[in-house]
PyMOL CGO cylinders between C-alpha atoms (Angstrom):
from pymol import cmd
from pymol.cgo import CYLINDER

trace = [
    CYLINDER, -4.73, 20.25, 10.83, -7.69, 18.35, 9.38, 0.3, 1, 1, 1, 1, 1, 1,
    CYLINDER, -7.69, 18.35, 9.38, -5.62, 15.71, 7.62, 0.3, 1, 1, 1, 1, 1, 1,
    CYLINDER, -5.62, 15.71, 7.62, -2.83, 13.34, 8.50, 0.3, 1, 1, 1, 1, 1, 1,
    CYLINDER, -2.83, 13.34, 8.50, -1.14, 10.17, 7.34, 0.3, 1, 1, 1, 1, 1, 1,
    CYLINDER, -1.14, 10.17, 7.34, -1.34, 7.13, 9.60, 0.3, 1, 1, 1, 1, 1, 1,
    CYLINDER, -1.34, 7.13, 9.60, 0.83, 4.04, 9.18, 0.3, 1, 1, 1, 1, 1, 1,
    CYLINDER, 0.83, 4.04, 9.18, -1.11, 0.97, 8.06, 0.3, 1, 1, 1, 1, 1, 1,
    CYLINDER, -1.11, 0.97, 8.06, 0.54, -2.01, 9.74, 0.3, 1, 1, 1, 1, 1, 1,
    CYLINDER, 0.54, -2.01, 9.74, -0.59, -4.46, 7.09, 0.3, 1, 1, 1, 1, 1, 1,
    CYLINDER, -0.59, -4.46, 7.09, 0.54, -2.40, 4.10, 0.3, 1, 1, 1, 1, 1, 1,
    CYLINDER, 0.54, -2.40, 4.10, 3.61, -0.97, 5.79, 0.3, 1, 1, 1, 1, 1, 1,
    CYLINDER, 3.61, -0.97, 5.79, 2.97, 2.56, 4.54, 0.3, 1, 1, 1, 1, 1, 1,
    CYLINDER, 2.97, 2.56, 4.54, 1.18, 5.62, 5.92, 0.3, 1, 1, 1, 1, 1, 1,
    CYLINDER, 1.18, 5.62, 5.92, -2.27, 6.20, 4.41, 0.3, 1, 1, 1, 1, 1, 1,
    CYLINDER, -2.27, 6.20, 4.41, -4.15, 9.50, 4.19, 0.3, 1, 1, 1, 1, 1, 1,
    CYLINDER, -4.15, 9.50, 4.19, -6.85, 10.26, 6.73, 0.3, 1, 1, 1, 1, 1, 1,
    CYLINDER, -6.85, 10.26, 6.73, -8.83, 13.26, 5.55, 0.3, 1, 1, 1, 1, 1, 1,
    CYLINDER, -8.83, 13.26, 5.55, -11.41, 14.77, 7.87, 0.3, 1, 1, 1, 1, 1, 1,
    CYLINDER, -11.41, 14.77, 7.87, -13.04, 16.84, 5.13, 0.3, 1, 1, 1, 1, 1, 1,
    CYLINDER, -13.04, 16.84, 5.13, -14.04, 16.27, 1.52, 0.3, 1, 1, 1, 1, 1, 1,
    CYLINDER, -14.04, 16.27, 1.52, -11.17, 16.88, -0.93, 0.3, 1, 1, 1, 1, 1, 1,
    CYLINDER, -11.17, 16.88, -0.93, -12.88, 19.96, -2.40, 0.3, 1, 1, 1, 1, 1, 1,
    CYLINDER, -12.88, 19.96, -2.40, -13.11, 21.56, 1.06, 0.3, 1, 1, 1, 1, 1, 1,
    CYLINDER, -13.11, 21.56, 1.06, -9.33, 21.80, 1.41, 0.3, 1, 1, 1, 1, 1, 1,
    CYLINDER, -9.33, 21.80, 1.41, -7.55, 24.92, 0.24, 0.3, 1, 1, 1, 1, 1, 1,
    CYLINDER, -7.55, 24.92, 0.24, -5.26, 24.72, -2.75, 0.3, 1, 1, 1, 1, 1, 1,
    CYLINDER, -5.26, 24.72, -2.75, -2.28, 25.00, -0.41, 0.3, 1, 1, 1, 1, 1, 1,
    CYLINDER, -2.28, 25.00, -0.41, -3.55, 22.15, 1.80, 0.3, 1, 1, 1, 1, 1, 1,
    CYLINDER, -3.55, 22.15, 1.80, -4.17, 19.98, -1.25, 0.3, 1, 1, 1, 1, 1, 1,
    CYLINDER, -4.17, 19.98, -1.25, -0.66, 20.66, -2.48, 0.3, 1, 1, 1, 1, 1, 1,
    CYLINDER, -0.66, 20.66, -2.48, 0.81, 19.70, 0.91, 0.3, 1, 1, 1, 1, 1, 1,
    CYLINDER, 0.81, 19.70, 0.91, -1.27, 16.52, 1.04, 0.3, 1, 1, 1, 1, 1, 1,
    CYLINDER, -1.27, 16.52, 1.04, -0.30, 15.55, -2.51, 0.3, 1, 1, 1, 1, 1, 1,
    CYLINDER, -0.30, 15.55, -2.51, 3.37, 16.31, -1.86, 0.3, 1, 1, 1, 1, 1, 1,
    CYLINDER, 3.37, 16.31, -1.86, 3.39, 14.10, 1.22, 0.3, 1, 1, 1, 1, 1, 1,
    CYLINDER, 3.39, 14.10, 1.22, 1.50, 11.36, -0.62, 0.3, 1, 1, 1, 1, 1, 1,
    CYLINDER, 1.50, 11.36, -0.62, 3.96, 11.47, -3.53, 0.3, 1, 1, 1, 1, 1, 1,
    CYLINDER, 3.96, 11.47, -3.53, 6.78, 10.87, -1.03, 0.3, 1, 1, 1, 1, 1, 1,
    CYLINDER, 6.78, 10.87, -1.03, 4.93, 7.90, 0.44, 0.3, 1, 1, 1, 1, 1, 1,
    CYLINDER, 4.93, 7.90, 0.44, 3.81, 6.64, -2.98, 0.3, 1, 1, 1, 1, 1, 1,
    CYLINDER, 3.81, 6.64, -2.98, 7.44, 6.55, -4.07, 0.3, 1, 1, 1, 1, 1, 1,
    CYLINDER, 7.44, 6.55, -4.07, 8.11, 3.90, -1.42, 0.3, 1, 1, 1, 1, 1, 1,
    CYLINDER, 8.11, 3.90, -1.42, 5.36, 1.55, -2.62, 0.3, 1, 1, 1, 1, 1, 1,
    CYLINDER, 5.36, 1.55, -2.62, 7.35, -0.25, -5.37, 0.3, 1, 1, 1, 1, 1, 1,
    CYLINDER, 7.35, -0.25, -5.37, 10.10, -1.12, -2.87, 0.3, 1, 1, 1, 1, 1, 1,
    CYLINDER, 10.10, -1.12, -2.87, 7.51, -2.32, -0.36, 0.3, 1, 1, 1, 1, 1, 1,
    CYLINDER, 7.51, -2.32, -0.36, 6.00, -4.54, -3.07, 0.3, 1, 1, 1, 1, 1, 1,
    CYLINDER, 6.00, -4.54, -3.07, 9.44, -5.97, -3.94, 0.3, 1, 1, 1, 1, 1, 1,
    CYLINDER, 9.44, -5.97, -3.94, 10.09, -6.71, -0.27, 0.3, 1, 1, 1, 1, 1, 1,
    CYLINDER, 10.09, -6.71, -0.27, 6.80, -8.59, 0.03, 0.3, 1, 1, 1, 1, 1, 1,
    CYLINDER, 6.80, -8.59, 0.03, 7.49, -10.48, -3.21, 0.3, 1, 1, 1, 1, 1, 1,
    CYLINDER, 7.49, -10.48, -3.21, 10.81, -11.67, -1.75, 0.3, 1, 1, 1, 1, 1, 1,
    CYLINDER, 10.81, -11.67, -1.75, 8.95, -12.95, 1.34, 0.3, 1, 1, 1, 1, 1, 1,
    CYLINDER, 8.95, -12.95, 1.34, 6.46, -14.77, -0.92, 0.3, 1, 1, 1, 1, 1, 1,
    CYLINDER, 6.46, -14.77, -0.92, 9.31, -16.45, -2.79, 0.3, 1, 1, 1, 1, 1, 1,
    CYLINDER, 9.31, -16.45, -2.79, 10.85, -17.59, 0.50, 0.3, 1, 1, 1, 1, 1, 1,
    CYLINDER, 10.85, -17.59, 0.50, 7.53, -19.02, 1.63, 0.3, 1, 1, 1, 1, 1, 1,
    CYLINDER, 7.53, -19.02, 1.63, 6.96, -20.72, -1.74, 0.3, 1, 1, 1, 1, 1, 1,
    CYLINDER, 6.96, -20.72, -1.74, 10.40, -22.32, -1.45, 0.3, 1, 1, 1, 1, 1, 1,
    CYLINDER, 10.40, -22.32, -1.45, 9.48, -23.56, 2.03, 0.3, 1, 1, 1, 1, 1, 1,
    CYLINDER, 9.48, -23.56, 2.03, 6.16, -24.84, 0.70, 0.3, 1, 1, 1, 1, 1, 1,
    CYLINDER, 6.16, -24.84, 0.70, 7.91, -26.78, -2.07, 0.3, 1, 1, 1, 1, 1, 1,
    CYLINDER, 7.91, -26.78, -2.07, 9.78, -28.92, 0.47, 0.3, 1, 1, 1, 1, 1, 1,
    CYLINDER, 9.78, -28.92, 0.47, 7.20, -29.01, 3.27, 0.3, 1, 1, 1, 1, 1, 1,
    CYLINDER, 7.20, -29.01, 3.27, 5.73, -32.45, 4.04, 0.3, 1, 1, 1, 1, 1, 1,
    CYLINDER, 5.73, -32.45, 4.04, 3.56, -31.41, 6.99, 0.3, 1, 1, 1, 1, 1, 1,
    CYLINDER, 3.56, -31.41, 6.99, 0.03, -30.74, 5.71, 0.3, 1, 1, 1, 1, 1, 1,
    CYLINDER, 0.03, -30.74, 5.71, -0.90, -28.26, 8.46, 0.3, 1, 1, 1, 1, 1, 1,
    CYLINDER, -0.90, -28.26, 8.46, 2.30, -26.30, 7.87, 0.3, 1, 1, 1, 1, 1, 1,
    CYLINDER, 2.30, -26.30, 7.87, 1.69, -26.35, 4.12, 0.3, 1, 1, 1, 1, 1, 1,
    CYLINDER, 1.69, -26.35, 4.12, -1.79, -24.92, 4.66, 0.3, 1, 1, 1, 1, 1, 1,
    CYLINDER, -1.79, -24.92, 4.66, -0.41, -22.19, 6.92, 0.3, 1, 1, 1, 1, 1, 1,
    CYLINDER, -0.41, -22.19, 6.92, 2.28, -21.26, 4.37, 0.3, 1, 1, 1, 1, 1, 1,
    CYLINDER, 2.28, -21.26, 4.37, -0.32, -21.20, 1.61, 0.3, 1, 1, 1, 1, 1, 1,
    CYLINDER, -0.32, -21.20, 1.61, -2.52, -18.91, 3.69, 0.3, 1, 1, 1, 1, 1, 1,
    CYLINDER, -2.52, -18.91, 3.69, 0.40, -16.59, 4.45, 0.3, 1, 1, 1, 1, 1, 1,
    CYLINDER, 0.40, -16.59, 4.45, 1.30, -16.43, 0.74, 0.3, 1, 1, 1, 1, 1, 1,
    CYLINDER, 1.30, -16.43, 0.74, -2.30, -15.56, -0.14, 0.3, 1, 1, 1, 1, 1, 1,
    CYLINDER, -2.30, -15.56, -0.14, -2.35, -12.82, 2.52, 0.3, 1, 1, 1, 1, 1, 1,
    CYLINDER, -2.35, -12.82, 2.52, 0.90, -11.32, 1.21, 0.3, 1, 1, 1, 1, 1, 1,
    CYLINDER, 0.90, -11.32, 1.21, -0.42, -11.46, -2.36, 0.3, 1, 1, 1, 1, 1, 1,
    CYLINDER, -0.42, -11.46, -2.36, -3.54, -9.61, -1.22, 0.3, 1, 1, 1, 1, 1, 1,
    CYLINDER, -3.54, -9.61, -1.22, -1.37, -6.97, 0.43, 0.3, 1, 1, 1, 1, 1, 1,
    CYLINDER, -1.37, -6.97, 0.43, 0.61, -6.52, -2.79, 0.3, 1, 1, 1, 1, 1, 1,
    CYLINDER, 0.61, -6.52, -2.79, -2.63, -6.15, -4.74, 0.3, 1, 1, 1, 1, 1, 1,
    CYLINDER, -2.63, -6.15, -4.74, -3.84, -3.47, -2.33, 0.3, 1, 1, 1, 1, 1, 1,
    CYLINDER, -3.84, -3.47, -2.33, -0.52, -1.63, -2.58, 0.3, 1, 1, 1, 1, 1, 1,
    CYLINDER, -0.52, -1.63, -2.58, -0.90, -1.63, -6.39, 0.3, 1, 1, 1, 1, 1, 1,
    CYLINDER, -0.90, -1.63, -6.39, -4.36, -0.10, -5.95, 0.3, 1, 1, 1, 1, 1, 1,
    CYLINDER, -4.36, -0.10, -5.95, -3.03, 2.64, -3.66, 0.3, 1, 1, 1, 1, 1, 1,
    CYLINDER, -3.03, 2.64, -3.66, -0.23, 3.33, -6.13, 0.3, 1, 1, 1, 1, 1, 1,
    CYLINDER, -0.23, 3.33, -6.13, -2.73, 3.82, -8.97, 0.3, 1, 1, 1, 1, 1, 1,
    CYLINDER, -2.73, 3.82, -8.97, -5.29, 5.77, -6.92, 0.3, 1, 1, 1, 1, 1, 1,
    CYLINDER, -5.29, 5.77, -6.92, -2.85, 8.60, -6.49, 0.3, 1, 1, 1, 1, 1, 1,
    CYLINDER, -2.85, 8.60, -6.49, -2.28, 8.91, -10.22, 0.3, 1, 1, 1, 1, 1, 1,
    CYLINDER, -2.28, 8.91, -10.22, -6.01, 9.61, -10.60, 0.3, 1, 1, 1, 1, 1, 1,
    CYLINDER, -6.01, 9.61, -10.60, -6.07, 12.10, -7.69, 0.3, 1, 1, 1, 1, 1, 1,
    CYLINDER, -6.07, 12.10, -7.69, -2.99, 13.94, -8.95, 0.3, 1, 1, 1, 1, 1, 1,
    CYLINDER, -2.99, 13.94, -8.95, -4.36, 14.09, -12.51, 0.3, 1, 1, 1, 1, 1, 1,
    CYLINDER, -4.36, 14.09, -12.51, -7.71, 15.31, -11.21, 0.3, 1, 1, 1, 1, 1, 1,
    CYLINDER, -7.71, 15.31, -11.21, -6.08, 17.97, -9.04, 0.3, 1, 1, 1, 1, 1, 1,
    CYLINDER, -6.08, 17.97, -9.04, -3.93, 19.15, -11.94, 0.3, 1, 1, 1, 1, 1, 1,
    CYLINDER, -3.93, 19.15, -11.94, -7.03, 19.85, -14.03, 0.3, 1, 1, 1, 1, 1, 1,
    CYLINDER, -7.03, 19.85, -14.03, -8.56, 22.23, -11.45, 0.3, 1, 1, 1, 1, 1, 1,
]
cmd.load_cgo(trace, "trace")
């Protein structure tokens, strides 16, 4: 098989790893890839919600934290989580474009 999905530790979801250009895959292979991606894509909103809950917890900690170093660390962690959420939103939208493009072929 010249494609697979590998878990991304930061995002918490498997991402596609294609060894060929999209057009080089057969229609059947493309369908299998898109089917698997749709399953994964369906988990993205819940992953985003989970990360948002962690951000809220960290913001609550930050609101009562008096230690400057700890405040900086919490702020950094919040920024990292927000970046992860942003990237998950991008992956969620990317598939809409791929699926729409594949449907027009």
